[in-house]
N, C-alpha and C positions, 0 to 999 in steps of 0.2 A: 383634685385639681384643690392648692389654698386658695379660700376668701379672702378678699381685709376688707376685714369693718371700718366702721368710722375712719371713713377719708374723707383726708381732704385733694378729693382733682387736682384744685390748680399748684397742689404740690407733687408731680408729678414727678423724674428723676427722666434726663434724655442718658443712655448708654448706648457703647453703639458694642449691637451683638456682636458676641467671638466666637467661639473656635464650630461650634451649631446653627442654626434656625432656634427662636426661643419659642415658646409654644407658653400661651396664657393660661397662667396658674401657677408657674413654675417659677420657683425659690433662687434665687441669680449670687453670684459670690460675683468680689474682685478676680481679675485672672489678667494682667498685662494688660491693667484702666481699657479693659474690654467684659461684659456682660457674659459671662457661660451658666447653663445651669449645676443648681448643688451636688452633693454626696453626700451621701450618711456619711456618718464622722466630720461632717463640715465647723465643727464647733471651732477648729482653726483658721475657716477663712476669713473674708472680711464679704461681710452678707447683704447688699447691696437692696437687696428687697425682694415685691416680684410682681411678673409680666404682668403689663394692663391688656395685650394685644398682642397676638402673634411677631415675630416679626423676625423676616428676610438675614440672611445669618451676612454680618463685614455693612448693617444698618440700622439706623437709630431704633431703640427701642422704649415703649414708653413705661413705667416701674415705677409702681406704687412705692412709696423706702416703706419701713414696718416700724418704727421709732414711737412708737404711742398708740399704737392702732391692734386692736386685736386681728386673728387670724384664724378662718375657722378651718381645720385640713379632717379628713379621713380616718379610721383608724388603720392600720399597716391590721392585720388579720391570720398573716401567716405562721407566728412564731408561737410559743407555750401560753405568755399572758396575751388574750387576747381580748380583753376590759381597762376599763378603771378605778381604783377607789376611793372612797371620800381623803385617804393616805395619800395621794399623788401630790392634791393640790399643794401649789408649791415647790413639784417635787420641777425637774432640768428633765427633760428626751428629750431624744436620737432624728431621726428622720431615716423608713426608707422610701426605697428610688424604683421601685421598675416599670422600667419600659416607659423613661420620666415622669411616672406616675410619683406624685409626693400626699407620705401619708404622713404619720404618728407611730414612734416604733414602744408599743409598751414595754418591750421589755428592753429594751437600753434605754436609763437611767441615768445618761448623759448626752449632754446636748445643747443644742443651741434653744431650743420652748420650753420653753415656764407654765409650766398647764397653768390653765387659769378655771374653769369648768371642761364640763366631757355631759356627753349623754352614750350611754352603756347602750341604748334602742335604737338611736339610731348614726351608732358607731362615728361621731362626731368627736372631735374636741376644737375646743375655744384655747386660744396659744399667745403668750406674745414671746419676741424673740428678745433674749436678754443683750442688757445693750450693750456690755462688754465685744459683740460678732457682730454689733450694726453700724456698715461703711456713714462716715456723718464729714464729711470733707467736701 
């Protein structure tokens, strides 16, 4: 699950849930003017935000915008690299999505997440979504 920090609760985005139900903590992208769960390699998709509450298919979802907020995300530990180093700060990373659960993949240093800090003990990373990927209309 992705957790959003320093949010403005009055700034929730309302968007129609698309192809499937949405789950709290999923990162969602715009697909034909509906919100759908993102996937790995979404750097070319338009990111709307992080789902605030579960939303059934074809209902209005409440979504936290990701502009200007920090996101806390678990590490993906199924690859060769399972930790971060200080030299990774400021680098972009991609998601690993397994069974609808989002994790930052230390093996994929291209993607929409800018690493701002990390904790190798708790396996939590703190990121910002790069502006070029954010839905801003």
